[in-house]
C-alpha positions as CSV (number, residue, x, y, z in Angstrom):
1,X,162.7,358.5,107.7
2,X,159.7,358.3,110.0
3,X,160.4,356.9,113.5
4,X,157.4,354.7,114.3
5,X,157.3,352.8,117.6
6,X,159.0,349.5,117.5
7,X,156.6,346.6,118.4
8,X,158.7,344.3,120.6
9,X,155.9,342.3,122.2
10,X,156.5,338.7,123.0
11,X,155.4,336.3,120.2
12,X,157.1,332.9,120.6
13,X,157.4,330.9,117.3
14,X,157.0,327.2,116.8
15,X,160.7,326.5,117.3
16,X,160.9,328.1,120.7
17,X,163.0,331.0,119.5
18,X,160.5,333.7,120.0
19,X,160.5,337.5,120.2
20,X,161.7,339.1,123.4
21,X,161.5,342.7,124.8
22,X,159.0,345.3,125.8
23,X,157.1,348.0,124.0
24,X,159.4,350.8,123.0
25,X,157.9,354.3,122.7
26,X,160.2,355.4,119.8
27,X,163.0,354.0,117.6
28,X,164.8,351.0,119.1
29,X,168.4,352.1,119.8
30,X,171.4,349.7,120.1
31,X,175.1,349.5,119.7
32,X,174.9,346.7,117.0
33,X,171.9,345.5,115.1
34,X,172.3,342.0,113.6
35,X,169.9,341.4,110.7
36,X,169.3,337.7,110.3
37,X,168.9,335.1,113.1
38,X,170.4,332.1,111.3
39,X,173.7,330.7,112.4
40,X,175.8,333.7,111.3
41,X,173.6,336.1,113.1
42,X,173.3,334.2,116.4
43,X,177.0,333.5,116.6
44,X,177.9,337.1,115.9
45,X,175.3,338.3,118.4
46,X,176.5,335.9,121.1
47,X,180.2,336.9,120.7
48,X,179.3,340.6,120.7
49,X,177.2,340.3,123.8
50,X,180.0,338.4,125.6
51,X,182.3,341.3,124.6
52,X,180.0,343.8,126.3
53,X,178.2,345.2,123.3
54,X,174.4,346.0,123.4
55,X,173.0,343.9,120.6
56,X,169.6,343.4,119.0
57,X,168.8,340.6,116.5
58,X,166.1,341.0,113.8
59,X,164.8,338.3,111.5
60,X,162.1,338.4,108.8
61,X,160.9,334.9,109.7
62,X,161.4,332.3,112.4
63,X,164.0,329.7,113.2
64,X,162.4,327.2,111.0
65,X,162.5,329.5,107.9
66,X,166.2,330.1,108.0
67,X,168.7,328.6,105.6
68,X,170.5,327.1,108.6
69,X,167.4,325.1,109.6
70,X,167.0,323.8,106.1
71,X,170.6,322.7,105.6
72,X,172.0,319.2,105.5
73,X,173.6,319.7,108.9
74,X,177.1,318.8,107.8
75,X,180.0,320.3,109.8
76,X,183.0,319.7,107.4
77,X,186.1,321.5,106.1
78,X,186.4,319.1,103.2
79,X,183.3,320.4,101.4
80,X,183.2,318.4,98.2
81,X,185.6,319.9,95.6
82,X,185.4,323.4,97.1
83,X,189.1,323.4,98.4
84,X,190.3,322.6,94.9
85,X,188.3,325.4,93.4
86,X,189.6,327.9,96.0
87,X,193.1,326.8,95.3
88,X,193.1,328.8,92.1
89,X,193.6,331.9,94.4
90,X,196.8,330.4,95.8
91,X,197.8,328.2,98.7
92,X,197.8,331.1,101.1
93,X,194.1,331.8,100.4
94,X,193.3,328.1,100.9
95,X,195.3,328.1,104.2
96,X,193.2,331.1,105.5
97,X,189.9,329.5,104.3
98,X,190.8,326.3,106.1
99,X,191.8,328.2,109.3
100,X,188.4,330.0,109.2
101,X,186.5,326.8,108.8
102,X,188.5,325.0,111.5
103,X,187.8,327.9,113.8
104,X,184.1,327.7,113.0
105,X,184.0,324.0,113.5
106,X,185.9,324.2,116.8
107,X,183.6,326.9,118.1
108,X,180.5,324.9,117.3
109,X,181.8,321.7,118.9
110,X,182.7,323.5,122.1
111,X,179.5,325.6,122.3
112,X,177.1,322.8,121.3
113,X,178.7,320.5,123.9
114,X,178.0,323.2,126.5
115,X,174.4,323.4,125.3
116,X,173.9,319.6,125.3
117,X,173.2,319.5,121.6
118,X,174.5,316.2,120.1
119,X,177.3,316.5,117.6
120,X,177.9,313.1,115.8
121,X,181.4,312.5,114.6
122,X,181.6,311.4,110.9
123,X,184.2,311.0,108.3
124,X,183.5,313.1,105.2
125,X,183.8,311.7,101.7
126,X,184.2,313.4,98.3
127,X,183.3,310.7,95.9
128,X,183.9,310.2,92.1
129,X,181.0,308.4,90.5
130,X,181.9,309.2,86.8
131,X,185.2,309.4,84.9
132,X,184.7,313.2,84.6
133,X,184.7,313.5,88.5
134,X,188.0,311.7,89.0
135,X,190.1,314.8,88.1
136,X,188.1,316.8,90.8
137,X,188.8,314.2,93.4
138,X,192.5,314.1,92.5
139,X,192.7,317.9,92.8
140,X,191.0,317.8,96.2
141,X,193.5,315.2,97.4
142,X,196.5,317.3,96.1
143,X,195.2,320.4,97.8
144,X,194.7,318.6,101.1
145,X,198.3,317.2,100.9
146,X,199.7,320.7,100.3
147,X,197.8,322.0,103.3
148,X,198.8,319.1,105.6
149,X,195.2,317.8,106.0
150,X,194.9,314.2,107.0
151,X,192.9,313.3,104.0
152,X,193.4,309.9,102.3
153,X,192.5,308.2,99.1
154,X,190.0,305.4,99.3
155,X,189.6,303.0,96.5
156,X,186.4,301.4,97.6
157,X,184.4,303.9,99.7
158,X,181.2,302.9,101.5
159,X,178.9,304.4,98.9
160,X,175.6,302.9,97.5
161,X,176.5,303.3,93.8
162,X,179.4,302.6,91.5
163,X,182.4,304.7,92.3
164,X,185.9,305.4,91.0
165,X,187.4,306.3,94.4
166,X,187.0,309.0,97.0
167,X,188.9,311.3,99.3
168,X,188.1,310.7,103.0
169,X,188.7,313.3,105.7
170,X,188.3,311.9,109.3
171,X,187.1,314.0,112.3
172,X,184.2,315.9,110.7
173,X,180.7,316.0,112.2
174,X,176.9,316.3,111.7
175,X,174.2,318.0,113.7
176,X,170.5,318.6,113.7
177,X,170.6,322.2,112.4
178,X,167.2,323.3,113.8
179,X,168.0,321.9,117.2
180,X,171.4,323.7,117.1
181,X,169.9,327.0,116.1
182,X,167.1,326.9,118.6
183,X,169.5,326.2,121.4
184,X,171.8,329.1,120.3
185,X,168.8,331.5,120.1
186,X,167.6,330.4,123.5
187,X,171.1,331.1,125.0
188,X,170.9,334.6,123.4
189,X,167.6,335.3,125.1
190,X,168.9,334.0,128.4
191,X,171.7,336.5,128.3
192,X,169.3,339.4,127.6
193,X,169.8,339.7,123.9
194,X,166.4,340.4,122.2
195,X,165.7,338.3,119.1
196,X,162.8,339.9,117.1
197,X,161.2,337.6,114.6
198,X,158.9,339.0,112.0
199,X,160.9,342.1,111.5
200,X,161.9,342.4,107.8
201,X,164.4,345.2,106.9
202,X,163.0,347.4,104.2
203,X,165.9,350.0,104.0
204,X,169.4,350.4,105.3
205,X,170.2,354.1,105.6
206,X,173.7,355.4,106.7
207,X,173.6,358.3,109.0
208,X,176.4,360.6,110.1
209,X,176.4,358.9,113.5
210,X,175.5,355.3,112.6
211,X,172.8,353.5,110.6
212,X,169.0,353.6,110.6
213,X,167.1,350.4,109.6
214,X,163.5,350.8,108.4
215,X,161.7,347.5,109.2
216,X,158.2,346.2,109.0
217,X,157.9,346.8,112.8
218,X,159.5,350.2,113.1
219,X,162.9,351.9,113.0
220,X,166.1,350.7,114.6
221,X,169.0,353.0,115.2
222,X,172.5,351.4,115.6
223,X,176.1,352.4,115.6
224,X,176.9,349.3,113.5
225,X,174.8,346.9,111.5
226,X,175.6,343.3,110.5
227,X,173.6,341.9,107.5
228,X,173.6,338.2,108.0
229,X,170.7,337.5,105.6
230,X,172.0,335.2,102.9
231,X,172.2,338.1,100.6
232,X,172.2,341.7,101.7
233,X,168.7,343.3,101.4
234,X,168.2,345.9,98.6
235,X,171.2,347.1,96.7
236,X,173.6,347.3,99.6
237,X,177.2,347.6,98.3
238,X,176.1,346.2,94.9
239,X,176.9,342.8,96.2
240,X,173.9,341.2,94.6
241,X,175.7,341.7,91.3
242,X,178.4,339.3,92.6
243,X,176.2,336.5,93.9
244,X,174.3,333.7,92.2
245,X,171.3,332.3,94.1
246,X,170.9,328.5,94.0
247,X,168.3,326.1,95.4
248,X,169.2,322.6,96.4
249,X,166.6,319.8,96.9
250,X,166.7,317.5,100.0
251,X,164.7,314.5,100.9
252,X,164.6,312.0,103.8
253,X,163.6,308.3,103.6
254,X,162.8,305.4,105.9
255,X,165.4,302.6,105.8
256,X,164.0,299.5,107.4
257,X,166.8,297.2,106.4
258,X,170.0,299.1,107.3
259,X,172.2,296.0,106.9
260,X,171.6,296.4,103.2
261,X,173.6,299.7,103.3
262,X,177.3,299.4,102.4
263,X,179.4,298.5,105.5
264,X,180.6,301.7,107.2
265,X,178.1,303.9,105.3
266,X,176.3,305.1,108.5
267,X,179.6,306.3,109.9
268,X,180.2,308.7,107.0
269,X,178.6,311.5,105.2
270,X,179.4,312.0,101.5
271,X,179.0,314.2,98.4
272,X,179.9,313.5,94.8
273,X,182.7,315.5,93.1
274,X,180.4,316.9,90.4
275,X,177.2,316.5,88.5
276,X,174.9,314.7,89.2
277,X,175.5,316.0,92.8
278,X,174.3,313.5,95.5
279,X,174.8,314.4,99.1
280,X,174.1,311.6,101.6
281,X,174.0,311.1,105.4
282,X,172.0,309.3,108.0
283,X,170.0,311.6,110.3
284,X,167.9,310.4,113.3
285,X,167.3,307.0,111.7
286,X,166.4,308.5,108.4
287,X,168.5,308.6,105.2
288,X,169.0,312.2,103.9
289,X,169.5,312.5,100.1
290,X,170.3,315.9,98.5
291,X,171.1,317.1,95.1
292,X,169.6,318.3,91.8
293,X,170.4,322.0,92.5
294,X,169.5,324.7,90.1
295,X,169.8,328.5,89.8
296,X,166.7,330.2,91.2
297,X,164.1,331.1,88.6
298,X,165.9,329.4,85.7
299,X,164.6,325.8,86.1
300,X,161.5,325.2,84.0
301,X,160.5,322.1,85.8
302,X,161.6,321.8,89.5
303,X,159.2,318.9,90.0
304,X,161.2,316.9,87.5
305,X,164.3,317.5,89.5
306,X,162.7,316.1,92.6
307,X,161.4,313.1,90.7
308,X,164.9,312.4,89.4
309,X,166.3,312.6,93.0
310,X,163.6,310.3,94.3
311,X,164.2,307.7,91.5
312,X,167.9,307.7,92.2
313,X,167.3,307.0,95.9
314,X,164.9,304.1,95.1
315,X,167.3,302.5,92.6
316,X,170.5,302.8,94.7
317,X,169.4,302.6,98.3
318,X,167.3,300.2,100.4
319,X,164.7,302.9,101.1
320,X,161.0,302.4,101.8
321,X,158.7,305.4,102.2
322,X,159.8,309.0,101.7
323,X,159.3,311.2,104.7
324,X,160.2,314.8,103.9
325,X,161.1,316.9,100.9
326,X,162.2,320.5,100.9
327,X,164.5,323.0,99.2
328,X,167.2,325.3,100.6
329,X,168.7,328.5,99.1
330,X,172.2,329.7,99.3
331,X,174.5,332.1,97.4
332,X,177.8,331.6,95.6
333,X,180.1,334.6,95.0
334,X,182.0,335.5,91.8
335,X,185.3,334.6,93.5
336,X,184.1,331.4,95.0
337,X,184.9,332.7,98.5
338,X,182.6,333.9,101.3
339,X,182.2,337.7,101.4
340,X,182.6,338.7,105.1
341,X,183.3,342.3,106.1
342,X,182.4,345.8,105.0
343,X,179.7,346.1,102.3
344,X,181.4,349.2,101.1
345,X,185.2,349.5,101.3
346,X,186.4,351.6,104.1
347,X,182.9,351.9,105.7
348,X,182.7,349.9,109.0
349,X,179.1,350.9,109.7
350,X,177.5,348.1,107.6
351,X,179.1,344.6,107.6
352,X,177.9,341.6,105.6
353,X,178.4,337.9,105.5
354,X,177.3,335.9,102.4
355,X,178.5,333.6,99.6
356,X,178.9,330.3,101.5
357,X,178.2,328.2,98.4
358,X,176.1,325.7,100.3
359,X,178.7,325.1,103.0
360,X,177.1,327.5,105.4
361,X,177.6,325.9,108.9
362,X,181.3,326.0,109.5
363,X,181.5,329.1,107.3
364,X,178.7,330.8,109.2
365,X,180.4,330.2,112.6
366,X,183.7,331.5,111.1
367,X,181.9,334.6,109.8
368,X,180.5,335.3,113.2
369,X,184.0,335.1,114.7
370,X,185.4,337.4,112.1
371,X,182.6,340.0,112.3
372,X,182.5,340.1,116.1
373,X,186.2,340.3,116.3
374,X,186.2,343.2,113.9
375,X,183.6,345.1,115.9
376,X,185.2,344.4,119.2
377,X,188.7,345.4,118.1
378,X,190.1,341.9,118.2
379,X,190.3,340.8,114.6
380,X,191.1,337.2,113.5
381,X,194.2,336.7,111.5
382,X,192.4,335.1,108.5
383,X,189.7,337.7,108.3
384,X,191.2,339.9,105.6
385,X,191.2,337.0,103.1
386,X,187.4,336.8,103.3
387,X,186.6,340.5,103.0
388,X,184.3,341.3,100.1
389,X,186.8,343.6,98.4
390,X,190.0,341.7,99.2
391,X,190.2,340.9,95.5
392,X,188.5,342.5,92.5
393,X,185.1,341.2,91.4
394,X,185.4,338.4,88.9
395,X,182.7,338.6,86.2
396,X,182.2,335.2,84.6
397,X,179.9,333.3,82.4
398,X,177.5,333.4,85.3
399,X,177.3,337.2,85.0
400,X,176.4,336.9,81.3
401,X,173.8,334.3,82.1
402,X,172.2,336.7,84.6
403,X,171.9,339.5,82.1
404,X,170.6,336.9,79.6
405,X,167.9,335.7,82.0
406,X,166.8,339.3,82.6
407,X,166.5,340.1,78.9
408,X,164.8,336.8,78.0
409,X,162.3,337.4,80.8
410,X,161.3,340.7,79.4
411,X,161.0,339.3,75.9
412,X,158.5,336.7,77.2
413,X,156.7,338.9,79.7
414,X,153.7,339.3,77.5
415,X,153.0,335.5,77.7
416,X,150.5,334.1,80.1
417,X,152.2,332.7,83.3
418,X,152.1,328.9,83.1
419,X,151.3,326.7,86.1
420,X,149.8,329.4,88.3
421,X,147.0,328.0,90.4
422,X,143.5,329.3,89.5
423,X,141.9,331.6,92.0
424,X,145.1,333.1,93.4
425,X,145.7,336.9,93.5
426,X,146.8,338.5,90.2
427,X,150.3,340.0,90.8
428,X,152.8,341.8,88.7
429,X,155.5,339.6,87.2
430,X,158.1,342.4,87.7
431,X,160.5,341.8,90.6
432,X,160.7,345.0,92.7
433,X,164.4,344.6,93.3
434,X,165.8,345.3,89.9
435,X,163.1,344.7,87.4
436,X,163.6,341.0,86.6
437,X,160.6,339.0,85.3
438,X,159.6,336.3,87.8
439,X,158.8,332.7,86.8
440,X,156.2,330.5,88.4
441,X,157.6,327.6,90.3
442,X,154.9,324.9,90.3
443,X,156.8,322.6,92.7
444,X,157.1,325.2,95.5
445,X,154.1,327.3,94.5
446,X,156.2,330.5,94.3
447,X,157.2,333.2,92.0
448,X,161.0,333.1,91.5
449,X,163.2,335.8,90.0
450,X,165.9,334.4,87.7
451,X,168.0,337.6,88.0
452,X,169.1,337.8,91.6
453,X,167.1,335.1,93.3
454,X,164.2,336.8,95.1
455,X,161.2,334.6,95.7
456,X,157.6,335.4,96.4
457,X,154.4,333.6,97.5
458,X,151.4,333.0,95.2
459,X,149.9,336.3,96.4
460,X,153.2,338.2,95.9
461,X,154.3,338.1,99.5
462,X,158.1,338.3,99.7
463,X,159.7,335.1,100.8
464,X,163.5,335.7,100.5
465,X,166.2,337.3,98.4
466,X,167.5,340.9,98.0
467,X,164.1,342.3,97.3
468,X,162.6,344.3,100.2
469,X,159.0,344.4,99.0
470,X,156.5,341.9,97.6
471,X,155.1,341.8,94.1
472,X,152.7,344.5,93.3
473,X,149.0,343.5,93.0
474,X,147.3,343.8,89.6
């Protein structure tokens, strides 16, 4: 591997996170390289720095482009019906998962208070809006009861549409995710930890004495590497085979007549117990509405999904004008649990954190606690439960759907790409990660891979996912 100089000049981004450091005449050397400057990465880096490690943080984009910044900002351990789904692994696993999320929530509350970042207390609701969702809500309530959580049944929850009851868990919270992330990144810089934006990792190479990272800005040599990038880049540990990439749509709305909202609505945040998923909360005077999620690259008409979400908001809520609309991407593992620990069993040089299944804030903080504790020799008690290889991979119908998407894409590859804007660069439709055939997303103006979730701009520029290169020009 060539060892080109690492460009560490200062280039602050629009969120104030910036790049720090000085020009380095050779490979950048560090104890730990943290790849990904979202919440997982910055929590891990802060804890490592506090423990005396020399840390460098690399990110392909900026604070605004992270999954953290594009999230709903909910800090909750209830998490819709997730606890009930995890319960299939046994009550001990649920206990450890809850311990991890409570640890993450507690760390965030303490740290954000110290940083003067507002954290608003909210009760969290898992709501049944159809008869099919009632069983899910009942299962959540039963799981909470077995774990001693102070959850309670609510017959008539403050929800803007017809319901069949809900589970309420007090003592949860919400936060402005970009403000939170920017404050944490600023604290890192103030403590001498360099956060290098615009450094995409192209290759992770294990050496006898550590790890070499080939990035778009040079080579980084580290004793240990933490991959906190949503999905590990490339084919690291084969974990991409165990993850499904999903996109969720979010919108915000003006609500001029708040008295028309159900009494108590503004003091809660909520999500439905199944399809159609609707995630609601008030944020800085605006109403946030999320839902209509889909697997990356497998939705033929994302614009229709957004129109459905908008129509639902207009019918059920006293909204006026829409203010924002965006999408966020996250990954769900084959076991339904986060994957936090060694990418390859027994090899402590490369650690990963992924599979938060759209509940990434408390899980991200928990992952940071687990990873830093592991590196510093002070492991958390619940950490082994979340390790990637703590239980065998669990192939499912999702796995079969992934292979089906790949073969179907190849069968249709000779067809003309539909929806692509005229005049843009002609690019190959073959994803460089593992040969999937990308599909044009007219809503977001991107090429999306239905196999493992990589996304590319109209000109083929890599946006996100396990791919490490853009689409080839034709």
